[in-house]
C-alpha positions in Angstrom: 95.0 85.3 99.5 94.2 88.7 98.3 91.2 89.3 95.9 92.3 91.6 93.1 89.1 91.4 91.1 88.2 95.0 90.3 91.4 96.3 91.8 94.0 95.4 89.2 94.4 94.0 85.7 97.5 92.0 86.7 95.4 89.1 87.9 92.4 88.0 89.9 94.1 86.8 93.0 97.4 87.2 94.9 98.7 84.6 97.2 101.2 85.7 99.8 103.1 83.2 101.9 106.1 83.1 104.2 108.9 80.5 104.5 111.1 80.4 107.6 114.3 80.6 105.6 115.6 81.2 102.1 115.9 77.5 101.6 112.3 77.0 102.6 111.1 79.8 100.3 112.9 78.1 97.4 111.5 74.7 98.3 107.9 76.1 98.5 108.4 77.8 95.1 109.6 74.5 93.6 106.6 72.8 95.0 104.2 75.5 93.7 105.8 75.4 90.2 105.6 71.6 90.1 101.9 71.6 91.1 101.1 74.3 88.5 102.8 72.3 85.8 100.9 69.1 86.8 97.8 71.2 86.6 98.6 71.9 83.0 100.1 75.4 83.1 103.2 76.0 81.0 105.8 78.7 80.7 106.0 79.4 84.4 109.3 81.1 85.2 109.6 82.0 88.9 111.7 85.0 89.7 114.0 85.3 92.7 114.9 81.6 93.1 118.7 82.4 93.3 118.4 84.6 96.4 115.3 83.0 98.0 114.3 86.1 99.9 111.3 86.8 97.7 110.1 84.5 94.9 107.5 85.7 92.5 105.5 83.1 90.5 103.1 84.5 87.8 100.5 81.8 87.1 98.3 83.9 84.9 95.2 85.0 86.9 97.0 84.1 90.2 100.2 85.8 91.3 102.2 84.0 94.1 104.6 85.8 96.4 106.8 83.7 98.7 108.9 85.6 101.3 111.2 85.3 104.1 109.5 86.9 107.2 111.7 90.0 107.3 111.2 90.7 103.6 107.5 90.2 103.8 107.2 92.6 106.6 109.4 95.2 104.8 107.4 95.2 101.6 104.0 94.9 103.3 102.1 93.8 100.2 98.9 93.2 102.2 98.9 96.8 103.3 99.6 98.0 99.7 96.5 96.1 98.5 94.6 96.9 101.6 93.9 93.3 102.4 92.0 92.5 105.5 93.7 89.5 107.1 92.8 87.7 110.3 95.5 87.5 113.0 96.3 83.9 112.0 97.1 85.1 108.5 98.9 88.4 109.1 102.7 88.4 109.5 103.9 89.2 113.0 104.5 92.9 113.5 107.6 94.2 115.1 107.2 95.9 118.4 107.1 99.7 118.1 110.0 101.7 119.5 109.3 104.6 121.8 110.9 107.9 120.9 113.2 109.5 123.5 
């Protein structure tokens, strides 16, 4: 979870999570949308469900991003928002290649 308070007007918090596959990302998104509707939020339209690489759910003050691992690493939202994550929360980094 990334605290956006004082950093952006798009919301107060951003949740970033990873699914192991496109199918799992879509299943997670379905579950989040269902829970938000049960909570009483309406008009939630997730984006990216057809592909399942990156699903965005705008829940008002909370923005949810669900990624496949490679896509999460490529976009690096945590770095963009300068989030400080512990090792258990940060996506695994690719090994650095040495230049020859």
